[in-house]
Residue, then its C-alpha position, 0 to 999 in steps of 0.5 A: m500500500l504505502g511501502g514505496l515511501a522512503g525512510v518509513t517502516c511498513d509491515a508485510a501488508g504495506r501499512l505504515v508502522v506507528d508508535n502509540t502517538l500515531r507517529v510514523q516510524s523509521p527503520e531505525g525506530r525513530a519518528a520518520g521526518g519528525v512530524v508524520f502521522a498515520l491512522g486507520d487502515n493505513a497504519v499499524l500500531e507497533l504493538g499490533p494491528l487493529p481491525p481495518n474499519a472506519q471505527v478505528a480511524f474515527q477513534q484515532s482521528e482526534y488523537a492524530a489531530w491533537n498530536v499534529w497540533a502538539s508537535l507544532n506547539d511543543e506540547k505533549p502528545l496523546a497516546f493511542r492504544s487498544v484496551a479491552l472493555q474500556p470506553t474511548l476517552c475523548p481528548v480535551f484540547t488543553p495541555a492539562h489533559a495531554a496525559l489522556a490515552c485513547r483506548y480503542t473500543a470495538l463498537g460492533e458491526m452494522l451492515t445494511l442489506g436492503a431497505n428493510d434488511a440488515s445485520v447487526a453484531g454486538p459491541q465489545g462485551l456483547e458479542a453474543l448479540k446478533l440480529s438480522g432482518p427487519l429488526a436489525a434494520a430498525a436497530r441500525r437506524l436507531v443507533y444512527a439516529a442516536r449518534m446524529p450530532t444535534s437533536e434536530q437531526r435525530v428527530k428528522a432522521g427518526v421521522n424519515w425512517l418511520q415514514s419510509p416503512a409506513k409508505e412501503l406498507l401503504r404501497l403494498a396494501q394498495e397494490t394488493r387491493l388492486n390485484l384483488k379487484k382484477 
């Protein structure tokens, strides 16, 4: 993937090797170029890989942003590591909070398979939770609505998602009634 870059260390899959501050490492074990950071599926922590999905990159993003800022302002960087069953700590961008460490938390997987079909696997600690079909589609929509940034967006998404199945039921009922008249 990125193995063609000079002066950086990559793993066998071509991902950039980063330390716990997400700083790219050189073959000599030093930070490459001083201020190069990588995250998500382009990076692998020295201690081992994390799943190559968006939730890893999302959880690492604030730490990478802070650490870029910290490297330019002589502040202490934040560490990122994976710790089982610990919630992700959100950084507060002040020097007093620079000792906080991010802990990756597996949040489960949600996959849409159609308008009213989905698959949901529970988060870390609730791995036994597995849903599929319309119930999973409803659960997925509920989670996404809850994670919207504002109450207005949550309500708008919720109303839209409630209207869609209702409209589909009305369409099917009307179609069935028309077929019965023939």
